[in-house]
N, CA, C and O atoms as CSV, one atom per row, in Angstrom:
chain,resi,resn,atom,element,x,y,z
A,1,MET,N,N,-103.291,36.648,60.456
A,1,MET,CA,C,-102.685,36.926,60.044
A,1,MET,C,C,-100.864,37.195,60.228
A,1,MET,O,O,-100.267,37.916,61.027
A,2,ARG,N,N,-100.403,36.400,59.269
A,2,ARG,CA,C,-98.347,37.211,60.611
A,2,ARG,C,C,-97.450,36.933,58.820
A,2,ARG,O,O,-97.444,36.354,57.734
A,3,ALA,N,N,-96.757,38.007,59.834
A,3,ALA,CA,C,-95.445,38.164,57.958
A,3,ALA,C,C,-94.829,37.296,57.773
A,3,ALA,O,O,-93.782,37.392,58.412
A,4,ILE,N,N,-94.904,36.180,57.052
A,4,ILE,CA,C,-93.844,35.185,56.717
A,4,ILE,C,C,-92.927,35.627,55.655
A,4,ILE,O,O,-93.482,36.018,54.628
A,5,PRO,N,N,-91.579,35.651,55.684
A,5,PRO,CA,C,-90.505,36.069,54.623
A,5,PRO,C,C,-90.635,34.975,53.500
A,5,PRO,O,O,-90.334,35.076,52.310
A,6,MET,N,N,-91.259,33.703,54.310
A,6,MET,CA,C,-90.738,32.740,52.861
A,6,MET,C,C,-91.649,31.760,52.690
A,6,MET,O,O,-91.425,30.551,52.732
A,7,VAL,N,N,-92.952,32.442,52.446
A,7,VAL,CA,C,-94.248,31.677,52.729
A,7,VAL,C,C,-95.551,32.184,51.536
A,7,VAL,O,O,-96.551,32.744,51.985
A,8,PRO,N,N,-95.429,31.951,50.165
A,8,PRO,CA,C,-96.032,32.403,49.181
A,8,PRO,C,C,-96.997,31.631,48.959
A,8,PRO,O,O,-97.321,31.811,47.786
A,9,SER,N,N,-97.552,30.974,49.363
A,9,SER,CA,C,-98.391,29.588,49.397
A,9,SER,C,C,-99.790,30.808,49.928
A,9,SER,O,O,-100.549,30.934,48.966
A,10,SER,N,N,-100.232,31.606,51.056
A,10,SER,CA,C,-100.501,32.311,52.243
A,10,SER,C,C,-100.484,33.711,51.662
A,10,SER,O,O,-101.553,34.268,51.913
A,11,ASN,N,N,-99.793,34.347,51.091
A,11,ASN,CA,C,-98.796,35.552,51.052
A,11,ASN,C,C,-99.180,36.576,49.433
A,11,ASN,O,O,-99.548,37.725,49.189
A,12,SER,N,N,-98.880,35.529,48.760
A,12,SER,CA,C,-99.077,35.622,47.144
A,12,SER,C,C,-100.354,36.054,47.490
A,12,SER,O,O,-100.639,37.235,47.287
A,13,ASN,N,N,-101.232,35.238,48.016
A,13,ASN,CA,C,-102.695,36.249,47.705
A,13,ASN,C,C,-103.476,37.218,48.100
A,13,ASN,O,O,-104.622,37.620,47.903
A,14,ASN,N,N,-102.094,37.615,49.013
A,14,ASN,CA,C,-101.965,38.979,50.008
A,14,ASN,C,C,-101.488,39.906,49.719
A,14,ASN,O,O,-101.959,41.004,49.425
A,15,SER,N,N,-100.108,39.396,49.802
A,15,SER,CA,C,-99.311,39.998,49.039
A,15,SER,C,C,-97.494,39.617,48.810
A,15,SER,O,O,-96.446,39.272,49.356
A,16,PRO,N,N,-97.876,39.839,48.094
A,16,PRO,CA,C,-97.059,38.754,46.584
A,16,PRO,C,C,-95.448,39.614,47.093
A,16,PRO,O,O,-94.325,39.115,47.023
A,17,ALA,N,N,-95.843,41.152,47.645
A,17,ALA,CA,C,-94.646,42.040,47.785
A,17,ALA,C,C,-93.737,42.119,49.205
A,17,ALA,O,O,-92.958,42.945,49.681
A,18,ILE,N,N,-94.132,41.138,49.516
A,18,ILE,CA,C,-94.319,40.980,51.044
A,18,ILE,C,C,-93.376,39.271,51.410
A,18,ILE,O,O,-92.642,39.109,52.384
A,19,HIS,N,N,-93.636,38.341,50.482
A,19,HIS,CA,C,-92.812,37.318,50.084
A,19,HIS,C,C,-91.938,37.125,50.407
A,19,HIS,O,O,-91.601,36.166,51.103
A,20,CYS,N,N,-91.047,38.303,49.848
A,20,CYS,CA,C,-88.857,38.520,50.031
A,20,CYS,C,C,-88.838,39.931,50.212
A,20,CYS,O,O,-87.726,40.370,49.919
A,21,SER,N,N,-89.756,40.945,50.637
A,21,SER,CA,C,-89.725,41.891,50.653
A,21,SER,C,C,-88.487,42.522,52.378
A,21,SER,O,O,-87.985,43.433,53.036
A,22,LYS,N,N,-88.637,41.528,52.229
A,22,LYS,CA,C,-88.503,41.178,54.362
A,22,LYS,C,C,-86.991,40.833,54.587
A,22,LYS,O,O,-86.320,39.814,54.420
A,23,PRO,N,N,-86.629,42.609,55.212
A,23,PRO,CA,C,-84.506,42.964,55.024
A,23,PRO,C,C,-83.986,41.121,55.768
A,23,PRO,O,O,-82.800,40.809,55.872
């Protein structure tokens, strides 16, 4: 797993907040 700033397809399942929480 990696920190993707614009890929909610895989992040939405784990951390939807990280989807666009990166500066």
